[in-house]
C-alpha positions in Angstrom: 69.2 9.3 -101.6 71.8 9.5 -104.4 71.9 12.5 -106.5 71.7 10.6 -109.7 70.0 7.4 -111.2 72.3 4.6 -112.0 71.9 2.7 -115.5 69.5 -0.4 -114.9 70.5 -3.6 -116.6 67.0 -3.6 -118.5 67.8 -0.1 -120.1 71.9 -0.4 -120.4 73.6 0.4 -123.7 75.3 -2.8 -125.0 78.4 -0.9 -124.2 77.2 -0.2 -120.6 76.0 -3.9 -120.3 79.3 -5.2 -121.9 80.9 -3.6 -118.9 78.5 -4.5 -116.3 79.2 -8.1 -117.7 82.7 -7.6 -117.1 82.7 -6.3 -113.5 79.8 -9.1 -112.6 82.0 -11.9 -114.0 85.2 -10.4 -112.9 86.9 -10.8 -109.0 84.4 -8.4 -107.6 81.4 -10.4 -108.3 78.8 -7.7 -108.3 78.3 -3.8 -110.0 78.4 -1.6 -106.3 79.8 1.5 -105.5 81.1 4.4 -107.8 81.1 2.2 -111.1 77.4 2.3 -110.9 78.0 6.1 -111.4 80.6 5.8 -113.9 78.3 3.5 -115.7 77.1 6.7 -117.7 80.0 6.6 -119.5 80.7 2.9 -120.7 84.4 3.9 -121.7 85.0 5.7 -118.5 83.2 2.7 -116.6 85.5 0.1 -118.2 88.7 1.6 -117.9 87.9 2.5 -114.2 87.2 -0.9 -113.7 90.1 -2.1 -115.3 92.0 0.1 -113.4 90.5 -0.8 -110.1 90.7 -4.3 -110.4 94.6 -4.5 -111.1 95.2 -2.2 -108.0 92.9 -4.2 -105.7 93.7 -7.8 -107.0 96.9 -7.8 -109.0 100.0 -5.7 -107.5 103.2 -6.8 -105.2 101.1 -5.5 -102.2 99.5 -7.8 -99.8 96.2 -7.3 -99.5 96.6 -6.6 -95.3 98.6 -3.5 -96.6 96.3 -2.6 -99.6 93.2 -2.5 -97.2 95.3 -0.7 -94.6 95.8 2.2 -97.1 92.2 1.7 -98.1 90.5 2.4 -94.8 93.2 5.6 -94.2 91.7 6.8 -97.8 88.0 6.2 -96.8 88.5 7.9 -93.2 91.0 10.8 -94.8 87.7 11.4 -97.5 85.0 10.4 -94.5 83.6 8.1 -96.9 81.0 6.1 -95.2 80.3 4.0 -98.2 83.9 2.8 -98.8 84.8 2.0 -95.3 81.7 -0.2 -94.8 82.7 -2.0 -98.0 86.3 -2.2 -96.7 86.4 -2.7 -92.9 85.1 -6.2 -93.3 88.0 -7.0 -95.9 90.5 -5.5 -94.0 89.6 -7.6 -90.7 89.4 -10.8 -92.7 93.3 -9.9 -94.4 94.4 -9.5 -90.5 94.0 -6.1 -89.4 93.3 -5.9 -85.8 90.4 -4.4 -84.1 92.4 -1.8 -82.5 94.0 -0.5 -85.7 90.6 -0.3 -87.6 89.0 1.4 -84.6 91.7 4.1 -84.2 91.4 4.9 -87.9 87.8 4.7 -87.5 88.2 7.6 -84.8 90.7 9.6 -86.8 93.5 8.3 -84.2 96.8 7.2 -84.9 96.8 3.4 -84.1 99.3 1.6 -81.9 101.3 -0.8 -84.1 102.4 -4.6 -83.1 104.0 -4.5 -86.9 106.5 -2.1 -88.2 105.1 -3.0 -91.9 101.8 -1.9 -91.1 102.9 1.4 -89.2 104.9 2.1 -92.4 101.9 1.8 -94.8 99.7 3.9 -92.7 102.3 6.5 -92.1 102.7 6.8 -95.7 99.0 7.0 -96.6 98.1 9.5 -93.8 101.0 11.9 -95.1 100.1 11.5 -98.5 96.4 12.4 -97.5 97.4 15.0 -94.8 100.4 16.6 -96.6 99.7 15.8 -99.9 103.2 14.6 -100.2 105.1 12.4 -98.4 108.7 13.1 -96.1 111.8 11.7 -97.3 112.2 9.6 -93.8 108.5 8.0 -94.6 109.1 7.5 -98.2 112.6 5.6 -97.6 110.8 3.5 -94.9 108.2 2.4 -97.6 110.7 1.8 -100.0 112.7 -0.2 -97.7 109.6 -2.2 -97.1 107.9 -2.7 -100.3 110.2 -2.0 -103.2 110.0 0.6 -105.7 107.2 -1.3 -107.4 105.4 -1.5 -104.1 105.9 2.5 -103.4 104.3 3.1 -107.0 101.3 0.6 -106.5 100.6 1.7 -103.3 100.3 5.7 -104.3 98.4 4.5 -107.2 96.1 2.8 -104.9 95.5 5.4 -102.6 94.8 8.0 -105.5 92.2 5.5 -107.1 90.5 4.7 -103.6 90.6 8.9 -103.3 88.6 8.9 -106.8 86.3 6.2 -105.4 85.7 8.3 -102.2 85.3 11.5 -104.1 83.0 9.8 -106.5 80.5 8.2 -103.5 80.6 11.3 -101.6 79.7 13.7 -104.6 77.0 11.8 -105.5 75.8 10.9 -102.2 75.9 7.1 -102.3 73.4 5.5 -100.1 74.8 3.2 -97.4 74.2 -0.7 -97.8 70.9 -1.6 -96.4 71.2 -2.0 -92.7 74.4 -0.2 -92.2 75.4 2.5 -89.8 77.0 5.6 -90.7 80.9 4.2 -89.1 81.8 8.2 -88.7 79.2 9.9 -86.9 79.7 7.9 -83.6 83.2 8.5 -83.4 83.1 12.4 -84.0 80.9 12.6 -80.7 
């Protein structure tokens, strides 16, 4: 059970309803996840949804790399809701079952592609060390350039905010979903 109620369409203020409309009419198509909590402050929700939309849909990063970084973030924060929302998207963008399963089990994947390994290592180091070594930074810079490294770092930070919000407010998992990390820990 979530720790806070979420605004209902029928009782939203005009400002909340405008943000709600912007979200459901945008690329997300529906209001799910942390935006439901952020909607208590319409301005926060509006800035949040704009920032998230930019980072998820309008960066120079290929969706495969974005989703890989998001899965690393979901696992780093043990955020089952974020994982459940992004695992199928990662798979549909070409990440292998082996990579996804290794991340879910908190193991380093075996990579067939060097670009995937660079993105994974950058995200993992940023979470684990709260920074990135020069060698890993240089690899990422060579792969995705200055703009890409800035976007990747912002994406990881944004999905950290998402995970923290989902975890703090104890969001319910989507109906019919199993907790993705419980069996991985056993």
